[in-house]
N, C-alpha and C positions, 0 to 999 in steps of 0.2 A: 513329714511325719507329725510334726507338732500341729500343722495345719489340719490334718485329718482328725486328730484328737479334738481340736478346738471345734471343728465343724460338727463332729458327731455329738459332742457335749451340747453345742448350741442347738442342734436339731432336736436332741432329746428334751432340752429345757423348753423349747417352743412347743413341741408336740405333746409333751407330758404335763404342761401347764405349771412349771415352777420348780424344777429340781434345783438344789443347791449347785451353783456354778463355781468352779474352781478359780483361784487367783489367775492362773495361766489362761483360762478362757476369757475372763474379764479383761485382762491386759491386752489380748489379741483383738477382742471386739472393740475395745477402746481405741487401740491403734487404727483399726480399719475405720471407725467412725471419725477419728481425727483427720485422716487422709481424705475421707470423702466429704469432710465438712466445707471444703471449698467448692463454690457453685460450678466453677469450670470443670474441676475434676469429677464432680458428680455428673455433669452433662456428658462428659467423655465416657464414663462408665456406662451411663444409661444408653448412650449411642452404641458403644461396643457390645452391649448385651444382645443386640439384634444380630449383629454379625461382626466378624473380625474385619479390619480395615487398615489401610495405610494412612500415614499422617496427612497427606494431601486430601484424601477424602474426608477426614475427620475435620480439618480446619475449614474446608470449603462447606461442609455440612453445617458446622456450628457458626460459620461466619466469624472466625477468629483468626489472628495473625498465626502464621506457621510457627514462629518462635515461641509464642504462648502455648500452643498445643504441645509442642515438643518438650518444653519445660515441665508441663504438667504430667505428660506421659512419663517423663523421667522420674518424677516423684512417685507416681503410681507404680511404676516398675520397681523402684527401690524399695517400696514397702510390700511388694509381692502381690499387688491387686491385679496388675496386668502383666502379660508376658509378650514377647516379640520374637519374630524370626525374619531373617533377611530373605527377601523375594526379589531377586534381580538387583536393581539399584535402590529399591525401597525397603522399608521395614513394615511388616505386618504386625498389628496389635490385636490382642483379644483379652477379655477378662478371664483370668486364670484362677482367682480366688473364690472359692465356694461361698465363703461368709459374705464377701462383697456382693456377689450375685444375690444371695438371699436377702441381705439388708436393702439393696437398692429396689429389687423386685417388690419386696414387701412394702416399702415406703411408697413406691409408685402406685401399687394396687390400693393401698390404704387411702391415697389421695385421689383415687378414681382415675389414674393415668395409666395408659397402656405402654408397657416397655417394648412391645413387640414391633411397633411401627417406628421408623426413624427416616430422617432425610437420606440416609444411605441406601434406602430401598428405592429411591427415585432414580 
């Protein structure tokens, strides 16, 4: 519920060019930016924007240790950026937070990078 209100307000702010943003919206955006402020978490989210995936595919794609990826996924899940579901013996992850999607996509586009391609596609 709060996530929807924050997303709507942020969308209005961006599309309408500068509406006053409530403290609640600012706090949520700051929280998301803080959790995305770590390069590994940002890479994980960027990777998961292309498609949902299990931990094994993520760590092999990013060439990182499994424990590192699992730790960062736990932080992202704890802050509501990603969600997961058990699929057999593995966990499948995806970006569930619309604000995070919007922020990462906007940043990548602004930097001239394409979020649609990833090593998960290979």
